Structure formats: C-alpha cells, structure tokens
N, C-alpha and C positions, 0 to 999 in steps of 0.2 A: 504494499500499499504506500510506502514512503510516507510523505506528509499529505497524502490525498485522501479525503473522506469519500467513501462510495456508498450511494444509496440505491436500493432496489425498490422501485415504486409498485407495490402490490395492492390487490383489492382490499386486503385486510389492514392496510396501512404501510407506512415506511418501514424498511428493514435497512438500517444505516450502520456502516462500519466506520469507526472513527479512530485513527491512529493516535496512540498515546505512548508514554513512557512511564515505567514504574519508578519507585523511589531510588532504585539503583541505576537508572538510565537505560534499562533493557526495554526493547520494543514490546508493546502489547496493543490489543485492539479492544475498544469499548463497542458494545453492540446495542443499538436501540432497535427493538423488535416489537412491532405492533400486531396484535391478533384480536379477535373477538374474545370477550371475557372468558367464556367457557373454554376455548382453545388455549388461551393464555394460562389458565390454572392447570389445565392438563399437562401442557408442555413444562411448566415450572415444576411439576411433580415427577417428571421423568428422570431417570438416571442420567448423570452427566455424559457418559459415552453416547447415549441415544440422542441427546441434544446436540452433541458435537457432530453426529452424522447428519442431523436435520440442517445444521448451519452449513455444512459442506454441500449439501444438495441444493439449498436455496441459493448459495453463492457461486455454484458451479465450480467449486474448488479454487476460487480467486485468492483466497487466503491460505491455500495449501491445506495440509492435514491439520485439523484442530486437535491438539493433544491435551490441552489443559483449559478448563473453564473455572473462572473465579466465582465471586458472589453474585447471586441472581436475586434481583428485586422486581416486584411487580407493582404497578400502580395505574389507575385509570388516566387516560388522556384527558386533558382539560384545556379550556380556554378561559382564563380568569383575568379580569381587569379591575383596577381600583377606580373609585370615583375621583380621588385626589391622590396626587403623588408627593405632595409636600404640604405640611401644615404644622403649626405649633412647634417650629424649630426642628422638625423631623423631615428628612427627605428619603423617599423610597426609590430603590433602583434594582435592576435585575429582576429576579423572580420574587422578590419582596413586593414589587409593584405590578408585575404582569406574568402570567404563565400561558405559553402557547404550545400547541402540539409540536412534536419534534420533527418539523419539516423545514429543510433549507437553513437550518441553524438560525432561524429568525429570532428566537428567544435569546440566544447568545448575542446576536448582533444588536438587538435592542438594548441588552445589558451594557455593552460596550458604548453605545450611543448615549445611554443614561449618564455613564461615568464621564464621558467627554463634555456633555452639556453641563453637568454639575461643576466640573472643573472650570469651565469657561465662565459660568455665571458667578461662582464664588471668587475666582480670581479678579474679575472685573469689579465686583462689589468691594473686595478688600483694598484694591487700589484706590478706589473712590472714598474709602473710609466709611463705608456703609456697614450696617449690621448684617452679617452674612446669614443670620437666622431670622431676620426680620420678615414681616408679612409680605413686603414688596418682593423679596427674593423668592419666598415660597410661591407666590402668585406667578412669578416670572417662569419658574421651573414647571409649574403645572401647565401653564399656557404653551410653553415650548415643547412639551412632550405629549400632550393629550391627542392631537390630531395624528401624529406619528404612530403612537402605540395603538390607537383605535383602528387606524387604516391597516396596519400590518396584521392586527389580530383578525380583522375581517377577511383579509386576503389569504392568510394562512388557514383559516377555518374553511374558506371556500375551496382552497386546494386540497385540504384533507378530505372534504366531502366528495370532491371529484375523484380522488383516488379510490374511495370506497364505493362509489356509485356503479351500479350495473346498467344504467340507462345508456344507450348507444350514443345519443348526441353528446352527453357529458364525456364518455370515453373518447369519442372522435375529437372533441375540442382539446381534451388533455393530450391525446396522442399528437395531434397536429401542432400544438404549442411546444411540446417536447422536441418534435422533429425540427421545427424552425429554430429552436434554441440550439440545437446540436449543429445545424447547418450554417448558421449565421454568426460569425465572430463579432459582428457589430452588435447584434441583439444580445448575445451572451455577455459581452463586456459591459454593456449598459445596464442589463438586469443585475449583474454582479455589483456594479457601482451603486445602484439605487438600493440594493439589499444591505450593503455595508454602511451607507451613509443615512443620516436622518433626513426627513423631508425638510424643505426650506433651507435655512442657513446651516452650513456645515461648520462644526466647531474647528478651531484652528489646529487642535491636536490630531484631527482626523483628515486634514487636508494633505494632498499628495505633494 
C-alpha cells in the first residue's frame, strides 16, 4: 500500500485500507469495514483466521497474505452534527463537533480544517489584543464552520446512501461519477483540493 489508502466501494458500505505504522515504526494497515448490522455482528464473532480469509477475498489479495489481525471494534455508522461549535469559552473541533460516515476521509479533513480555522482566528485575535475566549471569537468560529460542516455532512451522507442503494439510476450516477473521476486528472485534482480545504477562505496554514 505504501502511503496510499485504498477503498472498495461495496453495496454494504466502504471497505477501506489505511496504511499506518505501529509504535515501533513497523508497517500495519487499519481497516474500516462496513456491513449490515447482522452481518457485522456475525463477522466480528468469527475466528480471526476466517476473518483474514474474508479480507483477502474482498481485497483480491492486494495486501498479500493476512497473517495477523489486531483488535476488532464494532460501532454503528453515524452522521452527527452540533448546533453550535463554540460557546462559553469552549471550542469544539474534530469528532467532538461532527461525526461523518467513513467515506473519503471527510471527517478527518474537517478536523484538520477545524484546527486550521481555530489557529487563524485565535492568532489574529491575540495579535489585536482581543479576548480569545470572548463571545465575538466564539461567534466567528461558529459562522466560519457551520456552512462547511453542514455541506460536507450532507454530501457524505448522500454518497453513503448511493453506495448502499440498489436503485439502477443511483448506481448509474455513482458509476459514471467514479468513471469520470478516474479518467480526468482535472476533475480529480479539483475534487481533492475541495475535499482538503474548507469552503470560502482558506486558512494561511492550509495554503500551498
């Protein structure tokens, strides 16, 4: 895998391989595996060699032979958003502020964007001698993140629905979109840029 994350888009949801390193620097892979609730509980209860066999079948051997499986956790997919992201001298970022289905790493990207926006707002406020926990700062952060988070949450939820839909028009639209994404470097680069950066003004720390 190198440093490349690979996602298989299946009707039951994403099956995503994420390259990582352990505490000793050795290579390992994190797996995000979505299934229907009943199937997820059944798979979680299987012996690890059987799970390893399933992984190799789904990935068509792209990760080679699976010899070791670590800790397995199961939790329901969710799309959760806050009404406010900052109030009373408290600012929420990352999954404290929003939870998205694990598609396209949009939850992680939003967390990076949250951090970049917080950094810029607080830095400017401190330079101007303002109270960095004041109501004006809280309001500014809320206003700067609300549209971005809501828009990406809706888009991610729509994509997740399209992956699990058995309706032919939805499958055709998804397939055509993925085909165009694969064929066009222009579309691909612009989609990636939009996915990484917040809507509207890009914080200085995220500019190329």
